[in-house]
N, C-alpha and C positions, 0 to 999 in steps of 0.2 A: 135853453131857458135859462135864466138868470134865479137864483134861490137866494134869498136873504132870511136867514133866521134873526130873532131879536138881537140887538147889540150886547155883546158881552157872552154870547153862546160859544163853548168850547168848540173846538175844531172836530173833535171825537162826536159831538152831538150833531153837528151839521153835516159829517159824513154819514151818520145814522138817518139823518132826514133825507140825505140823497138817496140812500137805500130805498127809502119808502117811495119816492119820485120816481125811481128806476122801475120799482114793482108795478106802480101804476101805469107807466108808459107801455110796460111788458104786456099788461092786460088789455091793452089799447090796440097795440100795433102788432099784426101776426110776425112771428119769428121770422117768416120767408121774406118779410119787407125791412128787416133790420138786422145788421151785422153786430153792431158793438153800441155800448154806450159809454161815454167818457165823463168824468167828474173831474172838474178842476176846483179845488177847493182852497180858499184862503187866499193869500196874498201871492202875487206871482214871485218868481225868483229874480227875474230880471225885467229892465224896460221892453226887451224884444217881446218877450211873452204878453206884454200888455200890449204891444202895439197890434196882435192878432186877435184881441178880444174888444169887442164892441162894448162891454158893460163895465161898469164900475165897480171895483172891488175895495172894500174898505177893511177887511179884517177877516178873521177865522170864521166869521158868519156868513160870508157871501160864498157862493159857488156857481160855476158854470156846468150845465148839464146838457151834453151834447150828444 
């Protein structure tokens, strides 16, 4: 799932928003059906990381929650 906060949001605030998204997901999906949730926040370090993502990231206000 792609999360996009308003442009100009600091990466720390985006991380806080991702925590809220994770909490909502954990309320819906039972623990026996889910092992982990991974948040990739901000711009990727290299083009290789971008190749494995199908959502466009433009800055620290973007995150992929998987």
